[in-house]
C-alpha positions in Angstrom: 45.5 -23.6 -139.8 47.0 -25.5 -137.2 45.5 -29.4 -136.1 47.0 -31.3 -133.3 49.2 -33.7 -134.4 48.3 -37.3 -134.2 44.8 -36.3 -133.8 42.7 -38.2 -136.3 39.1 -38.0 -137.2 39.0 -42.0 -136.7 35.8 -43.0 -136.6 34.1 -39.7 -135.8 31.6 -38.7 -138.1 30.0 -35.9 -136.4 30.4 -33.2 -139.0 29.5 -35.2 -142.0 25.9 -35.6 -140.4 25.3 -32.5 -138.3 26.0 -29.2 -140.0 24.8 -28.0 -143.3 27.1 -27.3 -145.9 26.5 -24.8 -148.7 29.8 -24.2 -151.2 30.1 -23.9 -155.2 31.0 -27.7 -155.4 29.3 -29.2 -152.7 26.0 -29.3 -150.6 24.3 -30.9 -148.4 21.7 -30.5 -145.7 21.8 -30.1 -141.8 21.0 -33.4 -140.0 21.4 -35.4 -143.3 24.5 -37.8 -143.4 26.4 -36.8 -146.0 26.1 -39.1 -149.3 29.7 -40.2 -149.4 30.2 -40.8 -145.4 30.0 -44.4 -144.1 29.2 -44.3 -140.6 31.3 -45.3 -138.4 34.1 -45.4 -140.6 34.5 -42.1 -142.3 34.6 -40.5 -145.9 34.3 -43.0 -149.1 36.0 -40.1 -151.3 38.6 -38.8 -148.7 41.7 -37.9 -150.9 39.0 -36.3 -153.5 36.5 -34.7 -150.7 35.2 -31.2 -151.5 37.2 -28.3 -150.7 34.7 -27.3 -147.8 35.2 -30.5 -146.2 39.3 -30.5 -146.3 39.3 -27.3 -144.9 37.1 -27.8 -142.0 38.7 -28.9 -138.3 36.4 -29.1 -135.4 37.6 -27.4 -132.4 38.7 -30.8 -130.9 41.4 -31.0 -134.0 42.5 -27.6 -133.7 42.5 -27.1 -129.7 45.6 -29.1 -127.7 44.0 -27.8 -124.4 40.8 -30.3 -125.6 41.7 -34.1 -124.5 40.3 -37.3 -126.2 37.2 -36.8 -124.6 35.9 -33.6 -126.5 35.9 -36.0 -129.6 32.5 -34.9 -131.3 31.4 -38.6 -131.3 32.5 -39.1 -127.4 31.4 -35.8 -125.9 28.0 -35.1 -128.3 29.7 -31.7 -128.6 30.9 -30.1 -132.0 33.1 -27.2 -131.5 33.7 -24.9 -134.6 34.6 -21.5 -135.0 31.8 -18.9 -135.4 32.5 -15.7 -137.7 28.4 -14.7 -137.6 26.5 -12.7 -135.3 30.0 -11.7 -133.1 28.9 -8.7 -131.2 30.6 -5.4 -132.1 32.8 -5.5 -129.2 34.4 -9.0 -130.2 34.8 -8.0 -133.7 37.8 -8.9 -134.3 37.7 -12.1 -132.8 36.5 -15.4 -133.9 34.0 -17.0 -132.0 33.4 -20.6 -130.3 30.2 -22.3 -131.6 29.2 -25.3 -129.4 27.1 -27.5 -131.4 24.9 -30.1 -128.8 25.0 -33.2 -130.4 24.0 -35.4 -127.6 21.8 -34.9 -124.6 21.8 -31.5 -122.4 23.5 -33.3 -120.1 26.4 -33.2 -122.6 27.1 -29.5 -121.6 26.3 -29.5 -118.2 29.4 -31.1 -116.7 31.7 -29.6 -114.7 34.9 -30.2 -117.9 32.4 -28.6 -120.8 31.5 -25.9 -118.0 34.7 -24.7 -116.8 36.0 -24.6 -120.2 33.2 -22.4 -121.5 34.1 -19.9 -118.5 37.9 -19.6 -119.4 36.5 -18.8 -122.9 34.1 -16.2 -121.6 36.5 -14.8 -118.9 39.2 -14.3 -121.9 36.8 -12.5 -123.9 36.0 -15.3 -126.5 32.3 -14.9 -128.3 30.5 -18.2 -127.4 28.1 -19.5 -128.7 26.0 -22.5 -128.2 23.7 -24.1 -130.6 21.2 -27.0 -131.5 20.2 -28.5 -134.7 16.9 -28.5 -135.8 15.1 -31.1 -137.5 17.0 -32.4 -140.8 16.9 -29.7 -143.3 16.5 -26.7 -140.4 18.3 -24.1 -139.1 20.4 -24.3 -136.1 19.0 -22.3 -132.9 22.0 -20.5 -131.5 22.4 -18.4 -128.6 25.2 -15.9 -127.6 26.1 -16.8 -124.0 28.9 -14.1 -123.0 26.3 -11.8 -122.0 24.4 -14.1 -119.8 27.6 -16.0 -118.6 30.2 -13.1 -118.2 29.9 -12.3 -114.4 29.6 -16.2 -113.5 32.7 -16.8 -115.5 34.7 -14.2 -114.5 34.0 -15.3 -110.7 33.8 -18.9 -110.6 30.0 -19.6 -110.3 29.1 -22.8 -111.4 25.8 -23.2 -110.0 24.8 -19.8 -112.3 26.2 -20.9 -115.0 24.5 -24.6 -115.0 21.3 -22.8 -114.4 22.0 -20.5 -117.1 22.6 -23.1 -119.8 19.6 -24.9 -118.6 17.9 -22.0 -119.3 19.5 -21.6 -122.5 19.0 -25.0 -123.4 15.5 -25.4 -122.9 14.8 -21.9 -124.8 16.7 -23.6 -128.1 15.4 -26.7 -127.8 12.0 -25.1 -128.1 12.8 -23.4 -131.5 11.6 -22.2 -134.0 13.6 -23.8 -136.2 14.0 -22.3 -139.8 13.3 -24.8 -142.8 16.6 -24.5 -144.7 16.2 -23.8 -149.1 
């Protein structure tokens, strides 16, 4: 996996709090700060962190076309690769999941809408995800079917309306408790 040269997590610790981590050597519930994380400083065991953490890079660290404003603690969006729930027509593609960690407005701005539109127009499966309460599953919605026409025609007004509707639906839950 290639990461963008010079991009460091710095004080961003979104991935240490937001997603659940379940691996053979480490478990952390969703929405709970990792026991090894020092908020605003990073991992206290960075050199010896679990493999699942060492292997994870958010979209901002992986994709050169995302500028510094996309760093998760700045943008309110954690971008992660998505391999689950990919519709059959995208079976050979890894998806992109936009996990909202800020207010709804963080996804309803021109920069995000243009990026999502470019991915959808390029047939990349895209998902919007909202974390539930701590120790609960995320709510997730597949975006391509609802946004494909607007993305291909550059209809920003429809993109905003659809994204607002998706956010409202996701925020309403239900959020299933995680074991």
